N, C-alpha and C positions, 0 to 999 in steps of 0.2 A: 504493500500500500504506500501511497505517497501523501505525506502530510506537510502542509506549509504552516510554520509556526510564526505568527505575526502579531505579537502583543505590543501593548504600551507597557510602561513600567507600573509596578505597584509602588506608588509614591511612599518613600520612607522605608521600604523593606526589600524591594526586589527590582533590579534593572530589567529591561527588556531582554538583554542577552542572557541573564541568569534565568529568566522565565523559559526561554528556549531550551537551555541546557537541562533544566529540571524536567520539563514536559517530555523531552526526548528520552530521558532515563526511564520514565514511566512507560512510554510507548514501546521501547525496545524490549522490555520485559515480556511483552505479549507478542510483538511483531519484530523479531530480531533482525529481519531483513528489510525493514521499512526504509523508504527513502524519506529523509527528514531534511527539509530546507528551512534554514533559519532566516527570518526576515523581521527582526525587531523594528518597531515603528514608533512614531511620536506624532503629536498634533501641532508642532511648531512652537510650543511653549517651552518652559524651563527644561533643560536636559536634552533637548533635541540635538544639540551640537555633538553630543557623545554618540548618538544613534547614527547620524548621517556621515560621520567621519570615514567609515569604511566604504560606504557607497560612493562617496566623492573621490576616493583614493586621495584623501587630504590629510594635512598635518595642521596642528594648531600653531597660530602665529600670535606671539605676545606683543602687545602694544600698550603704551601709556595714553590714557584718555581722561576726560573729565567725567566724574560721576554726576548724579542728578543735582548735586549742590556745588558743582564746579571744582570739586577736589580731585586731584590726580590719583588715578588708580591704574594698576597693571592688570590687564585681562587678555583673554584669548578670543580669536575667531578662527574659522577654518578656511584654509586655502588649498585648493587642489594642487597636486604635484606639478601639473602643467601651467599653474598660475592663472587659469582661465575662469575658474568658478570659486566663489566664496560663499560661505554660509555664516551669517551673523545673527546672534541673539541679542535683541534689544535689551533684554533684562540684564545682560552682563554689564552693560555700561549705564543703563538708565532705569534699572529695575528697583522695585521697592525692597528687594532683599539686601540692597546696599545701604539702607537707611535704618537707623534706630527708630522705634515707634515715635519718639518725641520729635524726630526730624521730619516726619511725614507731613507734607503740606504741598499739594500740587499747584498752589499759587506760586511757589518759589522754585519749583524743580524744572529741569531742562532735559531735552533729548539731545543736547549738543554732543555728548560722548558717542551716541549712536551714529551721528553724522561723521565723527572722526574715524570710526571703524570703517564706514563705507568709503571714506576718502583714502584711508590706508590701503584698502583692498584695490581700489581703482589705480592708485599709484604703483601697486605691485603687479598690475597687469590684468586684474580680473575684469572680464567682460560679461559675466553672468553672476548675478548676486541674488541669493535667496535670503530674505530678511524675516526672521521670526519676531513678532511684536507682542508676545504675551508677557505678563508680569511687570508692566511699566509702572513707574512712580510719577508719571508726568501727565500734564494736561495743557501742553503748549502748542497743539495743532501741528506739530512737526517743525515749529519755528527754530528750535535749537538745532535739530538735525540739519535743517536747510542752511543755517548760518555757518555751520562747520564746513559746508560745501561751497560757500562763497556768496550766498544770498545776503542782502543787507536790508534790515527792517528799520524804517524811519517813522518818527511821530510827526505830529502836525507842524512842529517847528524845524523839521529836518534833522533832528538829533537821532542818533542810532540807539536802538532799544536793546536791553538785555533780553535774551530769548527765553522768557519764563512765562508761566500761565497768566499771571496777573497783568502782563503787558499786552495780551492779545488785543484788547479793545483799544489800545493806543496806536496800533499800527495803521498808518495812513498811506504809506508808500513802500513798495518792495522793489529793490534794485537787483537785477540779475546779470549785470554786465561782468561781474567778477567770478561767476560760477566756474568751477573746474571743468574744463572742456572735455575731459575723459568721461564725464557723466553722460554725455549725449550719445556715446557709442556703446553704453552698457545696457543690458537687458536685466531689469530688476523685478523680481517677484516677491510679493509680501504675503506671508502666511497669516491669514485673517479669518477667524472663525466666528465672528459676530456680525450682525447686520445693522448695528446702531447707526443712526444718522449723525452728522457732525454736531448739531446742537438741537435743543428742544427737549421735550418731555422724555424721550428715549435716547437723548444724545449723550455725548461723552461725559460732560460734567454732571448732569443730573442722575445718571445711572451709576457712574463709577467714582465720582468726585469724593464722596464721603469715605469710601474705603482707602482713598489716597490722602486722607487727612484734612480735607476741606470742610469748613463749617457750612451751615445753611447759607449764610451771607456770602461766603466765598463761592459757593456753587452758583449762586445767582450772577456774581461778577464773572465767573468763568464761562457760564453759558452765554451771557451777553457778549463776552469777549469773543467767543467762538463764532457767534452770529455776525459780529462786526468784521472779524477776520475773514469769514467766508465771503463777505461782500468785496473786500479788497482783493482776495484771490480771484474772484469772478471778473472783476474789472481789469486785473493784471494779466490773467492767464486764460480768460474766457472759459473757465471751467466752474460749474456750480457743484461744489463738493457736497452740498446738502442732498443732492440727488444720487449720490454714490452710496450704495449699500455697503456698510462697513467703514464708512469714513470716520465714524466716531471711535473706532478701535484705538486702543493705546493713547487715550487722551487726545484724539483727533489726528494722530500720526498716520492713521490709515488714509485719511483724505489728503493729508500733507504729502504723503509718499506719492500719491497719484499725480499731484500737481508739481511738486518740486523735483521728483525723480523720474517722472513719466512711468511709474511702476504699475504693475497689474496686481490686483488683490485676488488671492486664491485660497482655497481651503488648505489649512496647514497639513493635515494628514494626506491630502491629495498630492501636495508638493513632495512630501517625504516618500510616499509610495512611488512617485515618478522617479525620484533619485534612486530608489531601491529596485527599480525595474520590476515592480511587483506583478503587474499583469502578465508579464512574460513567463513567470514561474508557475502560474495557475494552471497552465495547460496540463491535462492528465492528472491533476490532483484529485484525491479522494475526499480529503477534508482540509479545511483551513481551521487552525486553532488560534484563537486570539484571547485577549484578556486585559484587564486593568484592575486597579484597586477596588473600584466600586462601579457596578453597573446600575445606573439609575436613569431618571428622566433626562438628565443633561447629556447622556450618551447619544441621544438623537441629534444633538446640536453640534456637529462638527468634530466629535471625539473620534479617537482612533478606531474603536470597534465599529462605529457606523460607517466609516470609510472602507474598512475591510469588507464589511457585508456588501456594500454597494458594488465594489469591484468583483467580489467573488460571485455574486449573483449573475453578473454578465456572462460568466463562464459556467454557470450552473453547478458551482462547487458549494456543498453545504458548509456551514460555519458553526463551530462550537466556541463558547466563551467560558473560560475558567477565571472567576473573579474572586477577590477577597470577600465581597459581599454582593448580594443581588437584591435590589429593591425596585423591581418593576413588576407589573401585572402580566398575566399571560397575554392579554390583548396588546400591551406595549411591546412584549417580546415578539409577537407575531408581526406587529407593525414594523418593527426594526428589521425583521427578516432573519432573525437568529433561528437556527435549527436545534440548538442545545445550549443551555446556560446553567451554570451551577456555581454555588458558593463553595469555596474549598475549605471553609471552616468546619471543624469536626467537633469542637468542644465549646461550651459556653465559658467565656472569660473576658478579660479586658483587652484593650487594643494592643498593648505591649506584648501580652502573651500570644495573641494572634500573630503579630509580626514575627515573633521568635520562632513560630512553627510554620511559617509561610512555605519554605522549601519542602519540608516534610509533607505538609498537607497538599501542596500542589502536585508533587510526585504521585501521591496516592490517588488524587483525583484523575490524573492522567492515566494511571494504570487501570483504574476502574472503567474509565471511558473506553480505553483500548480493548479491555476484556469483553465489554458489552458488544463492541464492534465485531470481535472475533466470533462470539456466540451467534451474532446475527449475520455472519458471513458478509460483513461490510455494510450492513444496513441496520439502522435503528428501527426496531419493530414497535 
């Protein structure tokens, strides 16, 4: 039998690669001659950089950039060995994980460091860039990123503005004469799994501002700032970012990327599957086995399992999901298109105890699944 192992990580307890190795051990106890293809995946958020390194035949490049509060930090991005393709995680330079809780306030944070990463990749020769934008600490509409690439933002007096959230509403003019010319030869794709508009009730500030440290008053300022900024973008670039699904992602960087980078927004898991050449390995597969820490309603919204199911169904390959916990109804499971889903938990206990037994429980779940397949001669009855 041929099995494609295509999980996301179990956050905090198991990497995608470890999932594949563990499930493989359970399966070969029943099917010792099985063909097992490991394709760990991710949805473009934190940790994606470690997943795609092998697919890109890439190495990590260390660079010093500005964090969300303009402090210098040393971080990595991926650059393929032929220097043509880069993978950049916004969260590495502009993520909330870089800040103490007391420092969180997206009125004052910037995406400047993300722009510095893009600039470094361009200068090293990259012509294809994939940008993951999950986990941001910012709400600057991509202004910081753009400034790092040479855009200049001026207020009504012609003074240059600091590229932070609270200055969005002060932008009256955008100059683009000093933008790095290498940007125009690059193809940039942005991993974006939300459909929020740039501003408004479902926009960047009102939906995500509070979790980035903004007060109710701040959120109103930020939302009005994004609306004003959108008007300046429209008059300067003839692009209405409010009409772009996902423009509100990462504090408006989704829309900013379309305007400033001429980027395309795409599903994060779809981009990772593309890098993994996922569809090609599905031919002749008997099962795809996927998984993540929790299977719930959010899985339908751009998560790895949902992407795996969509691709697998095109080739009529059934999909099984082994998850830390399963919190969906039968109807939701049917809607998702999963053929089998199981929680690997075997005992009642706390979260730490469950994490400690993740590998043991996952191997047992894999063995039991394979054993049922053997009894059914390859079919679940």
